[in-house]
Every structure is written in structure tokens, then in C-alpha cells.
C-alpha positions in Angstrom: -0.4 0.1 -0.2 1.6 3.3 -1.0 -0.4 6.5 0.9 1.4 9.9 2.0 0.6 11.5 5.1 1.7 14.4 7.1 3.1 14.3 10.2 4.3 15.6 13.4 4.8 18.4 15.0 7.0 19.3 12.3 3.8 19.4 9.7 1.3 21.0 12.3 4.8 24.2 12.6 4.5 23.6 8.6 -0.1 23.8 8.2 0.8 27.1 10.4 3.3 29.1 9.0 1.4 28.1 5.0 -2.1 29.6 6.3 -0.2 33.1 8.1 2.0 33.4 4.6 -1.1 33.2 3.1 -3.4 35.1 5.3 -1.0 38.2 4.7 -0.2 37.8 0.7 3.3 36.3 1.4 2.8 32.9 -0.3 6.2 33.7 -3.3 8.1 35.1 -0.6 7.2 32.6 2.3 8.2 29.4 -0.1 11.3 31.3 -1.7 13.2 31.7 2.0 11.5 28.1 3.3 14.6 25.8 4.1 13.0 22.4 6.1 14.1 18.8 6.4 11.1 16.1 5.6 11.8 12.3 6.3 10.7 9.9 3.3 9.6 6.0 4.7 8.7 3.2 3.0 6.2 1.6 4.5 8.1 -0.8 6.6 8.5 -0.1 10.1 10.5 2.6 11.0 13.8 1.9 13.4 15.8 4.3 15.1 17.3 8.2 13.9 14.4 9.4 13.8 12.1 7.7 11.0 9.5 6.8 13.7 7.6 9.6 12.7 8.0 10.6 8.8 6.3 13.2 6.8 5.9 10.7 4.4 4.9 7.5 4.6 5.4 5.8 1.0 7.8 3.7 -2.1 8.6 6.5 -4.1 10.0 9.7 -3.3 8.6 11.5 -6.3 5.5 12.2 -4.2 7.2 13.8 -1.2 9.4 15.7 -4.4 5.8 17.1 -5.7 3.7 18.0 -2.4 3.7 21.4 -1.6 5.8 21.6 1.7 8.8 20.7 0.4 10.7 23.6 -2.1 14.0 24.3 -3.6 16.8 24.1 -0.3 14.8 21.5 1.0 16.2 18.0 2.2 14.6 15.1 1.6 15.8 12.0 4.3 15.7 8.8 3.0 14.7 6.5 5.4 16.6 2.1 5.8 13.9 0.7 2.5 13.8 0.0 -0.7 12.3 2.9 -3.4 11.3 3.2 -6.7 12.8 4.3 -9.8 11.9 6.9 -12.0 12.0 9.5 -9.4 12.2 12.8 -11.8 14.0 15.4 -9.3 12.5 19.0 -10.4 13.3 21.0 -7.1 16.9 22.1 -6.5 16.4 19.7 -3.3 19.1 17.8 -1.4 17.8 13.7 -1.0 20.3 11.7 1.4 20.0 8.7 3.1 19.2 8.0 6.7 22.9 9.3 8.2 22.4 5.8 11.2 21.9 3.7 7.6 24.1 2.0 5.9 24.2 3.2 2.7 23.2 -0.2 1.0 20.7 0.0 2.9 18.7 2.8 1.2 18.3 1.6 -2.0 16.6 2.9 -5.0 15.1 0.0 -7.1 14.2 -0.8 -11.2 13.7 -3.7 -11.6 12.4 -4.4 -15.0 14.1 -2.0 -18.2 12.6 1.3 -19.5 13.1 3.1 -16.0 15.8 5.4 -14.9 16.3 5.5 -11.3 17.0 9.2 -11.1 16.6 12.1 -13.6 17.4 15.4 -12.1 16.5 18.2 -14.7 16.6 21.5 -12.3 19.9 22.8 -11.1 21.2 22.3 -7.4 20.6 19.0 -7.0 22.5 17.2 -3.9 21.8 13.2 -4.1 24.2 11.4 -1.3 24.4 8.2 0.6 22.5 5.7 -0.9 22.6 2.9 -3.3 20.9 2.7 -6.6 20.3 -0.7 -8.7 19.5 -1.0 -11.7 17.7 -3.6 -13.7 20.4 -6.0 -15.2 22.3 -3.1 -17.6 20.0 -0.7 -18.8 19.1 2.2 -18.5 20.8 5.6 -16.4 21.1 4.9 -12.4 21.4 9.2 -12.7 20.7 11.0 -15.6 20.7 14.8 -15.5 19.2 16.5 -17.9 21.0 18.3 -20.7 22.5 21.5 -19.0 21.6 21.3 -15.6 23.9 22.6 -13.5 25.9 21.7 -10.3 24.8 18.4 -9.3 26.9 17.0 -6.3 26.6 13.6 -5.6 28.3 11.9 -2.8 28.3 9.2 -1.4 26.8 6.8 -3.6 27.2 3.3 -5.0 26.0 2.7 -8.8 25.5 -0.7 -9.8 23.4 -3.0 -12.8 23.0 -0.3 -15.1 23.4 0.5 -18.8 26.2 3.9 -17.4 25.6 4.1 -14.0 26.2 7.9 -14.3 25.6 9.8 -17.5 26.0 14.3 -17.3 25.4 15.4 -20.4 26.6 19.9 -20.8 25.9 20.5 -17.3 29.0 23.1 -16.0 30.3 23.2 -12.1 28.5 19.3 -11.3 30.9 16.9 -8.5 30.9 12.7 -8.4 33.1 12.5 -5.7 33.3 9.5 -2.9 31.5 6.4 -4.6 31.3 3.3 -5.2 30.2 2.5 -9.5 30.5 -0.9 -10.6 29.2 -3.7 -13.0 27.5 -1.5 -14.6 26.4 -3.0 -18.5 28.4 0.3 -20.5 29.9 3.3 -18.9 30.5 3.9 -15.0 30.3 8.2 -15.6 29.7 9.1 -18.7 30.4 13.2 -19.4 29.7 15.0 -22.6 30.0 18.8 -23.6 30.7 20.1 -20.0 32.8 22.8 -18.1 34.2 22.5 -14.9 33.1 19.0 -13.5 34.9 17.0 -11.5 35.5 13.3 -10.3 36.8 13.3 -7.8 37.7 10.3 -4.7 35.8 7.5 -6.9 36.5 3.4 -7.1 34.7 2.5 -10.5 35.7 -0.7 -11.4 34.5 -4.0 -13.2 32.2 -1.7 -15.9 31.9 -3.5 -19.1 33.1 -0.4 -21.1 35.1 2.3 -19.5 35.3 3.3 -15.6 34.9 7.3 -17.2 33.9 8.2 -20.8 34.7 11.6 -22.0 33.8 13.7 -24.9 33.8 17.5 -25.6 34.7 18.3 -21.7 36.0 21.3 -20.8 38.1 22.2 -17.4 37.2 18.3 -16.3 39.6 17.1 -13.1 39.4 13.9 -12.9 41.7 13.3 -9.1 42.4 10.6 -6.2 40.4 8.0 -8.3 40.5 4.0 -7.9 40.3 2.7 -11.3 40.1 -1.1 -11.9 38.8 -4.1 -13.9 36.5 -2.3 -16.7 36.5 -3.9 -19.5 37.9 -1.2 -22.2 39.6 1.3 -21.0 39.8 3.3 -17.6 39.7 7.0 -19.2 38.1 7.1 -22.2 38.9 11.0 -24.0 37.7 12.3 -27.2 37.3 15.6 -29.1 38.6 19.5 -28.2 38.8 18.7 -24.0 40.5 20.2 -21.1 41.0 17.7 -18.9 43.3 16.9 -16.3 43.7 14.0 -15.0 45.4 14.0 -11.6 47.0 11.5 -8.7 44.3 8.1 -9.1 45.4 5.0 -8.8 44.8 3.3 -12.3 45.1 -0.6 -12.6 44.8 -2.8 -16.7 44.5 -6.3 -14.0 42.5 -8.6 -15.3 41.2 -5.8 -18.3 42.6 -6.3 -21.9 42.3 -2.4 -22.0 44.2 0.2 -21.9 44.5 2.7 -19.2 44.0 6.1 -20.7 42.9 5.7 -24.3 42.9 9.4 -26.0 41.5 9.5 -29.3 42.2 11.6 -32.7 41.8 14.9 -30.9 41.9 18.2 -32.3 45.7 20.4 -31.9 43.7 22.6 -29.0 42.9 19.9 -27.1 45.0 20.1 -23.4 45.3 16.6 -21.7 47.0 16.5 -18.9 47.8 13.6 -17.3 49.9 14.6 -14.1 52.2 17.0 -15.1 53.8 17.3 -11.9 55.8 15.8 -8.4 52.2 16.9 -6.6 49.7 15.6 -8.9 51.2 12.1 -10.1 49.2 9.1 -11.0 50.7 5.9 -10.3 49.8 2.8 -13.1 50.2 -0.5 -12.3 49.1 -4.0 -14.2 49.9 -6.0 -16.9 50.7 -3.6 -20.6 51.8 -4.7 -24.1 50.4 -4.3 -27.9 47.4 -3.3 -28.6 46.8 -1.7 -24.8 49.0 0.5 -23.2 48.7 2.6 -20.4 48.8 5.5 -22.3 47.7 5.2 -25.7 47.2 8.6 -28.5 45.6 7.8 -31.6 47.9 8.3 -34.6 45.6 11.0 -35.9 45.9 12.7 -32.7 46.9 16.8 -33.2 47.8 17.8 -29.3 51.2 16.9 -27.2 49.9 15.1 -24.5 51.9 15.6 -21.1 52.2 12.6 -19.1 55.2 14.0 -17.2 55.9 13.1 -13.3 53.8 9.7 -13.5 54.8 6.5 -11.7 54.8 3.8 -14.5 56.4 0.9 -12.7 59.5 1.3 -14.0 61.8 4.4 -14.2 63.8 2.5 -17.3 63.2 5.2 -20.1 62.7 2.0 -22.7 60.3 0.2 -20.8 58.2 3.2 -20.2 57.8 4.3 -23.7 57.4 0.6 -24.3 54.1 0.8 -21.8 52.8 4.2 -23.8 51.9 4.3 -27.7 52.6 6.8 -29.6 54.9 8.9 -27.1 57.8 10.9 -27.2 60.4 8.8 -27.8 58.7 6.7 -30.4 56.2 8.3 -32.4 57.6 7.9 -36.0 57.9 4.4 -35.3 54.6 3.8 -34.0 52.6 5.8 -35.7 54.4 6.2 -39.3 54.9 9.8 -41.3 52.8 12.0 -42.1 51.1 10.8 -38.4 54.6 11.1 -36.7 54.3 14.7 -37.0 51.0 15.3 -35.7 51.2 14.7 -31.8 52.9 12.0 -28.8 52.8 11.8 -25.4 55.7 13.8 -23.9 56.7 11.2 -20.3 59.4 12.5 -19.2 60.5 13.4 -15.7 59.1 10.9 -14.1 58.6 9.7 -10.4 60.8 7.4 -9.2 58.2 5.4 -7.2 54.1 5.0 -7.2 52.4 7.8 -5.3 50.5 7.2 -1.7 47.0 5.4 -2.1 44.2 8.4 -2.9 42.2 8.9 0.9 39.0 10.7 0.7 39.2 14.4 1.8 37.0 17.0 3.1 35.0 18.4 -0.5 36.0 21.9 -1.6 34.2 24.2 -2.9 34.9 23.6 -7.1 37.2 26.2 -8.7 38.2 27.3 -12.4 41.0 26.7 -13.7 43.8 29.9 -12.7 43.2 32.7 -15.3 46.7 32.9 -17.2 48.7 35.5 -16.1 49.0 37.8 -19.0 53.1 39.4 -19.8 52.8 43.3 -19.7 53.1 44.8 -23.5 57.2 45.5 -22.6 58.9 49.1 -24.0 61.3 50.0 -25.8 64.8 50.0 -23.2 68.0 50.2 -23.7 70.4 47.4 -25.8 71.2 44.0 -23.3 68.3 45.1 -20.7 66.8 42.0 -19.5 63.4 41.2 -17.3 62.0 39.4 -15.0 58.7 37.1 -15.6 56.9 35.4 -12.3 55.5 32.4 -13.6 53.8 30.9 -10.8 51.7 29.4 -9.7 52.1 25.8 -11.3 49.7 26.0 -14.5 49.3 27.8 -18.3 51.2 31.8 -18.4 50.8 33.8 -21.5 54.6 34.2 -21.6 55.5 37.1 -24.8 58.5 37.4 -26.2 60.4 40.6 -26.0 63.2 39.4 -27.5 65.2 39.4 -31.3 63.5 38.9 -34.3 63.5 35.2 -35.4 64.2 33.5 -32.3 64.3 30.1 -31.4 61.7 29.0 -29.5 64.1 26.5 -27.9 66.1 29.5 -26.8 63.2 31.8 -25.9 62.9 29.6 -23.6 65.9 28.3 -22.5 65.0 31.5 -19.8 62.6 28.3 -17.9 64.8 24.9 -19.1 63.7 21.7 -17.5 60.1 23.6 -15.7 58.4 23.5 -18.2 56.4 20.6 -20.4 54.6 22.6 -23.3 54.4 25.6 -24.9 51.7 26.6 -28.3 51.6 29.5 -30.6 48.8 30.9 -32.5 50.0 31.2 -36.1 46.6 31.9 -37.6 43.5 30.8 -38.7 44.9 28.4 -41.4 48.1 26.9 -39.3 46.1 26.9 -35.8 48.2 26.6 -32.7 51.9 25.2 -33.0 53.9 23.7 -30.5 57.7 23.3 -29.1 58.5 20.9 -26.5 61.8 21.2 -24.9 64.6 18.3 -26.4 62.6 18.0 -28.8 62.8 14.2 -29.1 60.5 13.1 -31.8 61.2 14.2 -35.1 58.2 17.2 -36.2 57.1 16.8 -32.5 58.7 20.6 -32.7 56.9 22.8 -35.5 56.5 26.3 -34.1 58.1 28.4 -36.2 60.6 31.3 -35.0 59.8 33.9 -32.9 59.4 37.9 -33.1 59.3 40.2 -31.1 55.5 39.9 -28.8 55.2 37.4 -29.8 53.4 35.1 -27.5 53.3 31.4 -26.0 50.9 30.2 -23.8 53.4 28.1 -21.6 52.4 25.3 -19.6 54.7 25.3 -15.7 55.1 22.2 -14.3 57.5 23.9 -10.9 56.0 26.1 -7.8 58.4 28.9 -7.8 59.9 29.7 -11.7 61.5 32.9 -13.1 62.2 33.9 -16.7 64.7 36.6 -16.9 64.1 37.3 -20.5 66.1 39.5 -23.1 64.3 43.3 -24.4 65.3 44.7 -27.6 64.2 47.8 -28.8 
């Protein structure tokens, strides 16, 4: 039997408040400011932790969401029990499992295909501390409507779906501290979004990918454990800006890559590690056709994969674990593809990074804004200027020296402290790159620099200063 009951002192106070608001013709302002907590129980006998007097007795969480008592900003506490799926969340509420219950005992369950678990179609929803059990490999556990922003998914277990969590065209969504496993396709799928975060999750044993990425801007994937996923642990396509930091990536028990990067464009930015404090740890078997990192031969972007632990400190060993790397791209990707892109992996870590542990969740932050270089002014010959390129990350670096200067000469002031530099050479040529050492023929295709030319440089040290000449 399903029924909805308004119960307890909380309901009486709510009714009195509503009556007063209506009598004063202040209904709109009251609902805008109301923030309350409502208890939802699934018709079973409540046990403890406040579930003895629920506000809603129903197996359908949407009954509570649809109630006129529940408004944006409210919290629904879900008691131990099993609840039906196909829930549409159209209010900016928090849906959280009972604090004293095990996550697995607060379950949203779908037993027949054709129904998702939670459909989120409004900004600012939080979902935490509950389990979502799918219909043996169909549908989505949590599906965000296209363009839904600022969703927070935390401490969730999602299994037996097609895709556990799908995030299309979203900005500012966080997926954290969750267990995502045994789904028929992907654990997490992100497409056409910006400034999303996937952190501190255990994503394993999904049939295709732990995390599939397509056209994401400023995506951060950090401190996750990724293992046993059937195709690749991470799959990347499109014009992405993706940062992959401090993950444990294990290929044991699979015939797949650790990270696969498709034929991405030159302007795509993929950083795997990039500094000692952001190192990823790769473990498990490798060998043709599977690698710790594989960059498609048609990819035109240079991948910064420095400072990771590859299971070896021998350069040849590491190169064998990466397809299309800076040492042998000409062999693995014959001409003309040998000049399109490569994975830069040196320097590397000398040992595995510490195992990631959950940490307090900070507010999402955007990638630091590139620091501009002041326009140089005419000065006497022999003059120099000192340019602060801190902190780590991308900086705009303008050349103030002589015309027709080789990029390696211009960047000598930060030798060893950067991974890659790009220069825009017009709408026809596009972005061109320079990698220190140019180990692969054709990997460096940036033209000589003239005074006032600008480069975008990825700094990988904590405190860097460039002392650059200034010509009249």
C-alpha cells in the first residue's frame, strides 16, 4: 500500500506557517525562503535516527518531491528501505540516505528495463548516501537533463545499469566518494560540459569505461581508483581540456588501456600528472595492443604525462608502456602521422604515489586565469626583464627579444620547468607547439618568434621566473 501522510509537530508548524503566509498574501516570499528537513519512509516499520515519525510514508520518493510542502533548498532524509525508480527531481533539493543507516540499506531499485533511477532536470540538486540498483544492465542510474548544472553526487553506490551516471552539457557538477561498479557500459559518462569534477571514487568492473569523456572543458579527474573496466579505464574524445591527477589506474584483469586518447584536435589539452604532487600511479599488465596510455595516431595534441609512476624508472621500459610517445612516435605512428602529436613522459616519478584517500570536499574552482605579460617598452640594448610564472599551470608568455628567435632559445629561461608551449600562428596554421628537447622528429613545429609574439606555456614547477632580454 502506498500513501502519503503529513505527520508530527513539523507538519503542524508547516501548516500554520502556510496559513499565516496565505493570510498575509506572502506565499511567494515564504516559499522562496523556506528550508526544511522532511523524513521519507517506505511503509516499513521505522527503527531509529528520527524515522519513527516520518513526514511521508511512501515507496515513491517523487511523492515527497511533488508535495507542496517541499521547496527549493529543502532536504529529504530517506529512511532505510527500498524505493522505486523513475524519480524526476525538479526542485533544487538534497536527497540523502538516513545518517545512521548503511548506504546499501537505503536503496532505489529498478527491476525492469525502460526506467532510470533518478532523472535530474533542475540546477543545484544534491544526492548522497544511498544505493541505486539497476535492472541488470539497462538504463541510467542518475541521468542529468542536458544543461542541468551544479549537481553534487556524493557517497553513492551505483551498479547494474547501462551507464551509472550520465552528465550531458553540465557545468559545475561534482561526483565524489562513490562506488560505481558492474554496469553494462560506462561508470561515468561526461559530454559537452565545463568545470565538472570526478574525485575520490572507486570505479571498477564496468563493461566499457570507468570514465568516458567527450568535449569537456576544464574537467578534473583526481584521486580515484580505476580498475577492471573492460575497454579503457579512461576514454577521451573531442576538444577536451582534461586534467587527470593522483589516480590509481590498474589494468589487471582487463584487455584494455589505462587511458585512451582518440584523434583529438591540436587545441585539446590533456594533462596526466604534470608535476610531482599530481602524479598518477599505473599498475597492471600492458603490451600491444594495450598500453598504460595510448594516443591515437591521428591526434594532433601533445599530451603532458610527466611525473607519473609507470612501474619503472627505465626510459625504454616506460616508452614501451605508452603508445605514440615522444621517444618512438615515428615508429608507432609512421609518416605523415608521426608529426601530429605525442605523449611527453619525462621526467617521471621514482616511485608510486600514495594511495588516494577521501578528503573534505572543497568548493569547485575554475582553472587559474593565465597571467598576462605586460607589453614591453623600448629600452636600451642589453636590458632584461624578470617575469614571474607562478603558480604551476598555464601562463601567457610574450617574447620581448630579437626577431627570428628559435623557440628553444626563447624558452631557455625556464628550461626544465615547463612541459609544452603553444603559439597561435593564424587561422590557417592554427596552434603550433614546442616541447623541450624535441626528441621526436616533427614534434616541434613552432615557427621562429618575433618581438611581441605570445606563447601559452604549461609551467610544472612551483616557483618559476624567466629572465628575458628586451630589445629596442
